[in-house]
N, C-alpha and C positions, 0 to 999 in steps of 0.2 A: 504494500500500500504506500502511496496511492497508485492505482493501476491505470493502464491505458493512457498515460499522459502523452500528449503530442506537442512538441515544440513548434511554434509558428512564428516565422520572421515577417516583419513589416518594414517597408521602406517608404519614405515620403514620395509624393508625386512630383513631377516636374512643375516648376523650374528649380525646386529645392534640391533635387538630386539625393545623394547618399550622405548628406551631412550628419544626420542623426537617425539611428535605426532603433527599432523596438523589437524585442523577442518575447512574445507571450506564450501561452500554452492552452490546451484544451483537453478535456477528458479525464482530469484527475478526480479521484474520489475514493471512498471506502469500498471494500469488496461487498458484493451482494450476499455472500455467505461467509460467516465467521463464527468462531466460538465466543462464548460469553466472556472468557478471560481476555480476549482481544478488544472487547468493547467496554468493559466495566472494570475499574480498578479502585479498590480491591474487590474481586468477586468472591463470593462464598465458595469454599473449596468443593463442596458437593454439587455446585452448579456450574463451576468454571468451564467444564468441558461441553456444556450444552450447545448444540448447534443452533445458530440464529440465521434467518433468511430475511430478505427484504419483504416488508409488508405492503399494504395498499395505501397507506397515507403518504402524502408528500407535500412539500411547500417549495415554491420557487423564490429566489432572492436575487437582487442585483444592487450593486453599489457603483456610483460614479466616483472614480479615483482620478484625481488631477495631480500631475507632477509639475511644479512650477518653480523655476529658479530665476532670481533677479540679480542684476548687477548692483553692487554698492548698497546692499542692505534691503530690507523689506519694502522700501518705497522706491527703489531704483527701477530702471527699465528692464523689461523682460529679456532673459537670455534664451530660455527654452520653455515650452509649455506642451505637455503631453496629456491628452484626455483619454482615459481608459474606462472600460467597463468590466467589472468583476461579477460574474454570474455563477450561480450554483443552485442545486436542488437538495433539500434535506428530506430524508425518508425515515420511516420507522422500521425497526427490526422486530420480528416475532419469532417465537420458538419454531424450529423446523417441524417438530412433531411432538405434541404434548400428550399423545396417547389418547385412549378412549376410556369410558367408564367414569367413575366418581372422581371428582377433583381431588388431587393429592396435595400434600403440603408443598411438594416441589413445584406444582403448577401455581399455587398461590404465591410462592416466593418469586417465581419468574415474573408475575404480574407487577411486582414492585420494582422491576428494572426497566424504566422507560428508555430503551436504547434507540438513538437516532443516528443516522449516518449522513454522509455527504456524497453527492454524485454530480457529474458533469461540471466540475469546477473549471472555469476558463478565465483568462485575462486577455483582453484584446482592445485595440484602439477603437474609438468611435468619434464621429464628427459631431460637434456641438454647435457649430455655426452653419449658416446657409452656404453649403458648398465649400466650406473651409477644410483644409487639410487637418486631420485630427491631431497631428503632432509636428513638432519642430517648425514652428511658424517664424523662427528668428535666425535660421541658418547656424545654429550651434552645431559643432562637430563633436560626435560622441555616440554613445549607445546606452540603452536601458534594457536589461535582461531580467526576466522573472523565472523562478523555478518553484517547485512544490515538493514537500515531503511530509509524511505522516509523523506526528509526535504524540506520545502519551504524556501523562502527568499534568493535564489541564482539567482539574476537577475529576469527575468520575469517568469522563469520556475522552477519547483522543481528539485531536484537532489537526488541521492541515496548516502547516506554516508556509506562507508564500514569501520566499526570499527575493530580494532584488539587488542588482549590482549596476551602478551608474558609472560611466566613464566619460569625462569631458577632456577634449584636447585643449591645449592652450590657444588663446585667441590673440593674434597679433595684427594690429592695423597700423599701417604707416610706420612700422618699426617700433611701435609702442605695445607693450604687453598689457592687454586689457584684463584677461583672466588666465590664471595659471592652470596647468594640467593637474587633474586630481581624480581620485576614485572614491566611491562611497558605497557602503553596503548597509542593508537594514532588512526588516521583515515585518510581515503582518500575520495575523492568525485568523483562520476561518473555523468557527465552532459549529457543531451540529445542531445548535438551537437557532442558527441563522445569523449570529453575530459575526461581523467582520471588523477587526480593530488593528491598530498599530501595536505590534507585539513587543517592541523594545522601548527603552526610555531615551533613545537617540534623539537629541535635539534636532539634528538634520532631518530625520524622517518626519517628525512632527511639524517641522517648519516648512518643508518643501512638498509634502503630500497632504492633500485635502480629501477627506472621505465624506461623500454625500449619499445618504440612503435614498434609494429609488424604490424598489420593491423589497423592503428589508425588515419586515415585521419579525422581530425576535420573539420566538414562541417558547412556551413551556414544553417540556418533554412529557406528555401525558402518559399515565400508566396504560399499558397495553391490556385491553379487555381479554379475558380468558377465551371467550367465544371467538375472538378475532384471530387466535393463533392459527397459523396456516398448517393444514394437514395435506398429505398427498392427494391430489385431485380435488382439493377443496377451494380452488380459486373461484372468484365471483364470475358468474356467466355474463356474456356480452350479447347484446341484440344489435345486429347490423341493419341500419336503415338506409334505404336508397332515396328517400324523400322526407322532408320535414316541413311542416307549416305551423304557424303560430297564430292564435287569435290576436286581433288588434290590442296593443298595449296601451293602457291609460297613461298618457304623458303627464297627467296632473300630479302623479306621485313625485315628479322631479321638482324640487324647490329652487327657484332662481336665487342666486347669492351674489350680490354685488360687492366688489372691492374697489375702494376709492382711495387714490393717492393725490398728491398735489396736482398732477397733470395727467394721471392715468385712471381710467375707469374700466374695470374688467367685470363683466357679468357672466358668472359661471353657474353651476348647478350642483345639487347633491340630493341624495335620497332616491335616485332612480333605480327601479327594479325592472328586469327583463321579463320575458314570458315565463309564467309559472307552469304552464302545461303546453305540450306540443302534440300535434297529430302526426304520427310516424307511419311509414310504410316500408316493407321489406321487398326483396327481389321477387317474391311470389305474389305481391300485391296485397298481402295481409296488412290490415290496419290495426294500430294500437294507440293507446294514449301514454304519454311519458310525463312524469312529474318531476319537477326540480327538487332535489334532495337538500333541503335547507339545513339538515343536521351535519353536513360535511363541508363546511366552508374552507376555501383556500384563498387567503388574502393575497392581493396583487396590487401593483402600482406601476405607473410609467411617468417619466418626466418628459415634457415637451416644451420647446422654446419658440416663442413668437419673435420674429425679427422684422423690423420695419424702420422707416425713416422718411423724411420728406423727399418727394420726387417731383413735385410741381415746380414749374419754372417760375423764377422771380420770387420764391419764398424768402430768400435771403437768410435761410437757416441752414445749419449743418448739424451733424450728429446722427445718432441711431437710437432705436428703441429696442429693448430686449425685455421680454416678459417670460419668466420661468413659471410654468404651470404644472400642477400635479394631478394626474388622473388616478384615482383610487377606486377599488372595487373588490368584491369577493366573488370568486369563481365556484361554481357548484356543478356537480354531475347531475344528469337526468337518469331516473330509474323508469323502466318500461313496465307498466302495469299488466297484470294477466289479462287474457282475452275476456272481454265482457265487463271489465271494471273501468268505470269512468271516474278518474280522479277529480274532475271539475264539478261533479255532482255532490250534493249534500248527503244523499243516500246512495250507497253503492251495492248493487246486486248483480251477480253474474248473469249473463244472458241465459235464456232457457236452453237447456241441453248442453251447456258448457261446463266442463269439469274443471274446477279451480282448486289447486292445491291448498290445503288448510294452512300451510306455512306461509303462503303468499297472500292469503286473504283472511282477514280477521273480522267477521261480522260486517258492520256497516262502515267501518273506518279502515281504508287501505293503508293509512299511515301507521297503524298499530304494529305491524310486523312486515318489514320489507326485506328481510334477509335473503329471500329467494328471488327478488326482483332483479333482472339483469340490468347492466349499465348500458346506456345508449351510446352507440358509435355511428358515425356517418362519414362515408367516403374514406374509410381507413383510419380515422382518428376519433378519439372520444369527444363527443359534443359537450360543450361547456356553456352553462347558463351564468347570468350575471345578476348580482343584487348589490344594493347600496353603492351605486356608481356615483362618483363625485369628481368634478373637474373645476378646480379652484386655483387661485394664485398659490404657488408652492409654499408650503410651510405656514399658510395663513390659519389653518386649523390643526397644526401639529402634524401634518401629513408629510409626504415625500418632499425633500428639498430643505427641510429644517436643518440649520447648522451649516448650510452650504453657501454658495455665492448669493448675492443679493437677488431677490426674486424680481424686483422691478428696477429697471434702469432706463431713464429717459434723458438723454443728453441733448435733445432738440430744443427743449424749453417750451414746446407747444403741446396742446392737449391731444390725448389718444384715447379712443374708445374701442373696446373689443367685446363682442357678444358671442357666446358659445351656446348652441342650442342642440339638444339630443333628439334623436328619432330612431325608430326601429323599422327594419324591413322584414317582411314575413318569411322570406326564404322560399324554397321549392325543392325540386329534385336535385338540381346541380349545386345549390348552395344553401347553407343553413341560415336561419334568421340572424341578422347582424345589426349591431349598433352603428349608427351614423351620427357624426357630430358636425353640424354646420357652424360656420364662423363668419362674422361680419366685422370688419375693422374700418374705423374712420380716423383720419389724421387731419388736424387743423390745416396743415400746409398742402394737402392734396385736394384737387378739384373733385375727385370722385372716390367713394369707398371701394374696398376690395373685399371679396368673399370667396368661400370655397367649402369643401367638405373633406372630412377624415373618416376612415373606416376602421372599426375595431375588429380584430380577428385573432386567429391562432396560427403560428408558423408550423413547420413540419415537426418540430420538437415539442409541440404543445405549449409553447411560450406565448404570452399575450403580445400582440403587435398593434400599432396604430399607423395606418398607411395613408398618406396624402392621395387624394383621388383626382387632383387637377393641378395645372401648372401653378396657379396662384398659391395653393396649399404647399406644393413642393418648394416654392420660392420663399415662403414666409415661415414655415414650420420645420423644426428639427426634433426628432423623437429619440429619446433615450430609453432603452428597455433591455 
């Protein structure tokens, strides 16, 4: 451990050339199978050899990591700036086989070891400006290299240490030495509860690296329920849909939330819920109802930056506008109800002649026992629902972006208004129901406002994404996730 690590080299785009290079990595993590002694320290001797495997719970995390070095102290001009994204998934471990029959004292003891692991840890550059190179904006010559290794001795669970090594060549201009050659090393720790932190007390690391949480909800490690222990052949069933449709969603649930600064007004929203039920069809044409499982939330967040500035002729103003926004949400799976059960009805009776398993159907309330209900998949990936969606100025409500760069920056001196409006599309055979976010921006120095739309979705790895749908959105928004 960590396994399957891949080193990835990055070089700046022209015209910068190879002045400063970055080497990140991907694929680091804990093994999906381990013994309890590898995960818990100290482990009770009679439990230490117990085999543990990856369970069904998981959380995704991302942090914005900025390396910034200035000349002549903290207020001097920038020498180099590298914007990076640290992403990983935390997951739970369960006993590989707890046996059958009456619960034993050994099983009860295992339930008190809430073991979590780390998967898919990666460090990579990302652009935080409209079309800007994500690193080496100032022609500094040197390199930044990241490595990863597993370490024990951090509480009861191991952690992954991300080490870095920075090299700077000397800078000579006109025969004058501006900066000497030097090397620097330091490290960070990634914990299995979702925390990413500076690992050492190095003043250089804390001075030159800034950590901004994006989707980084540090979570407790809940005790593993005994009935959730994985047994051979006991994985949750999956129902593959070829088509999804949703009833119209009441947009009244989204509450508009204005943010006002001296010259900036941003109208966002919070409290938006997606479809609670879906009509689903499989390849045979059979139809079912799917219900959002509110009992299994997976918190998520993205940061997006709005860039703007005066473009009208004769405005007489210069400067730019940068607004850092935080998109927060909880992701939920959908469970497919047995044939004949309608989750949207207040009284649920199986259709005449339909045999419904008693484990999947309890009286008139299908929410009483859903252990046998399959998880909904669509087009080769798990379909995800959304609740409590909020898009606000970053950090204004304690969400993503707190503790990072200033969320609002307007150096034009003129007023700016940005309005963000959510909407849902019902979906169909080829695409699932999706969240769309419309935006409308007005600048005092511009003759006409600009507008566009963003689409919320999932990438091939199941990570949340926010994609610009038009040229104006691509020009004005940068998404971090």
